[in-house]
Rosetta silent file (secondary structure, phi, psi, omega in degrees, C-alpha in Angstrom):
SEQUENCE: XXXXXXXXXXXXXXXXXXXXXXXXXXXXXXXXXXXXXXXXXXXXXXXXXXXXXXXXXXXXXXXXXXXXXXXX
SCORE:     score description
SCORE:     0.000 S_00000001
   1 L     0.000  -33.238 -178.119 -119.004   20.946   61.010 S_00000001
   2 H   -65.550  -29.808  177.002 -121.629   23.674   60.483 S_00000001
   3 H   -63.035  -47.295  179.642 -118.888   26.343   60.357 S_00000001
   4 H   -62.578  -39.754  179.872 -117.161   24.581   57.459 S_00000001
   5 H   -65.871  -44.130  179.318 -120.484   24.109   55.694 S_00000001
   6 H   -62.901  -38.854  177.556 -121.421   27.780   56.135 S_00000001
   7 H   -64.963  -43.310  177.800 -118.026   28.859   54.792 S_00000001
   8 H   -61.464  -43.610  178.655 -118.444   26.598   51.773 S_00000001
   9 H   -64.674  -43.137  179.240 -121.914   27.960   51.076 S_00000001
  10 H   -60.668  -42.339  179.004 -120.650   31.540   51.496 S_00000001
  11 H   -65.886  -38.225  175.607 -117.824   30.935   49.037 S_00000001
  12 H   -63.340  -42.287 -179.675 -120.270   29.426   46.511 S_00000001
  13 H   -65.378  -38.422  177.805 -122.548   32.431   46.925 S_00000001
  14 H   -60.739  -39.972  177.223 -119.619   34.814   46.399 S_00000001
  15 H   -64.027  -37.725 -179.075 -118.949   33.102   43.064 S_00000001
  16 H   -69.844  -47.152 -173.300 -122.611   33.514   42.081 S_00000001
  17 H   -93.350  -15.124  176.626 -122.980   37.172   43.080 S_00000001
  18 H    53.948 -123.471 -175.098 -119.411   38.330   42.428 S_00000001
  19 H   -73.098   -8.603 -179.802 -118.941   42.046   43.006 S_00000001
  20 H   -70.693  -21.453  178.480 -122.491   42.509   44.315 S_00000001
  21 L  -129.532  152.234  176.154 -121.415   41.250   47.736 S_00000001
  22 L  -111.359  113.477 -175.386 -118.329   41.688   49.864 S_00000001
  23 L   -95.321  126.605  173.139 -117.512   38.431   51.643 S_00000001
  24 L  -128.771  132.625  179.280 -115.652   38.437   54.941 S_00000001
  25 L  -118.579  121.343 -175.839 -115.085   35.301   57.004 S_00000001
  26 L  -133.554  153.830  173.103 -114.102   35.797   60.630 S_00000001
  27 L   -82.670  159.901 -177.251 -113.897   33.720   63.790 S_00000001
  28 L   -66.850  -15.811  177.471 -116.144   34.653   66.698 S_00000001
  29 L   -98.835   10.195 -179.998 -113.128   35.895   68.647 S_00000001
  30 L   -77.428  161.711  177.168 -111.974   38.221   65.853 S_00000001
  31 L   -57.558  -40.986 -178.734 -111.971   42.001   66.144 S_00000001
  32 L   -63.914  -31.049 -176.842 -114.770   42.206   63.544 S_00000001
  33 L   -87.790  -13.077 -174.383 -117.045   39.913   65.551 S_00000001
  34 L   -62.182  -28.881 -178.051 -116.566   41.592   68.930 S_00000001
  35 L   -74.167  -11.863 -179.896 -119.314   44.154   68.377 S_00000001
  36 L  -102.628  152.197  177.819 -121.897   41.360   68.078 S_00000001
  37 L  -104.686   68.627 -178.043 -123.203   39.207   70.885 S_00000001
  38 L   -67.587  140.510 -179.483 -123.058   35.892   69.050 S_00000001
  39 L  -107.601   -4.114  178.390 -124.542   32.924   70.878 S_00000001
  40 L  -138.660  171.155 -177.485 -123.208   30.213   68.583 S_00000001
  41 L   -82.841  -17.367  179.596 -120.026   29.486   66.690 S_00000001
  42 L  -115.944  116.087 -178.951 -121.658   29.780   63.242 S_00000001
  43 L  -140.344  134.051  178.204 -123.190   33.138   62.354 S_00000001
  44 L  -124.651  127.464 -179.005 -123.844   34.655   58.945 S_00000001
  45 E  -115.834  147.476  169.761 -124.676   38.331   58.564 S_00000001
  46 E  -133.116  117.651 -176.863 -125.927   40.359   55.632 S_00000001
  47 L    49.635   48.871  178.876 -125.861   44.139   56.129 S_00000001
  48 L    64.925   11.697  176.351 -125.619   43.548   59.906 S_00000001
  49 E  -100.883  125.864  177.790 -128.711   41.305   59.826 S_00000001
  50 E   -71.408  121.628  179.527 -128.265   37.820   61.261 S_00000001
  51 L   -83.225  135.913  179.434 -129.374   35.323   58.633 S_00000001
  52 L   -53.439  139.997 -175.707 -131.311   32.337   59.997 S_00000001
  53 H   -52.622  -46.235 -177.135 -129.045   29.342   60.574 S_00000001
  54 H   -66.950  -26.306  176.179 -131.005   27.013   58.292 S_00000001
  55 H   -76.395  -42.075 -175.820 -130.775   29.578   55.460 S_00000001
  56 H   -67.936  -17.972 -179.941 -127.054   30.159   55.888 S_00000001
  57 L   -99.504    2.122 -177.201 -126.306   26.442   55.498 S_00000001
  58 L  -123.725  113.156 -174.592 -128.356   25.954   52.309 S_00000001
  59 H   -57.184  -44.561 -178.233 -126.941   27.424   49.083 S_00000001
  60 H   -66.238  -42.260  179.827 -130.294   27.646   47.295 S_00000001
  61 H   -68.166  -38.926  178.642 -132.073   29.265   50.231 S_00000001
  62 H   -68.114  -39.383  176.864 -129.216   31.718   50.784 S_00000001
  63 H   -60.194  -45.707  177.774 -129.169   32.579   47.081 S_00000001
  64 H   -62.126  -44.282  179.077 -132.930   33.300   47.201 S_00000001
  65 H   -56.921  -49.666 -177.387 -132.513   35.343   50.400 S_00000001
  66 H   -71.722  -36.196  178.628 -129.776   37.494   48.862 S_00000001
  67 H   -58.401  -42.080  178.806 -131.485   37.801   45.485 S_00000001
  68 H   -63.626  -39.988 -176.068 -134.476   39.410   47.187 S_00000001
  69 H   -81.571  -19.841 -178.120 -132.307   41.868   49.101 S_00000001
  70 L   -98.384    4.947  178.327 -130.052   42.781   46.190 S_00000001
  71 L   -63.077  144.451  175.515 -132.838   43.715   43.788 S_00000001
  72 L    91.574    0.000    0.000 -132.592   47.171   42.346 S_00000001
């Protein structure tokens, strides 16, 4: 269930930030994910930084996280 929730939050965030972010959603067995050593089925990255699980599942917290990093 957390994968679906994270995808929903990511899609909401994409609508908020539009062109400021490039959203890609991949499964852990995808070519894009192979370079990472993921330990769980739900992982959210921003500029190759693993976002804490509790942040990635909360739209408001993720919005705040990204707002700070996208300043400037």
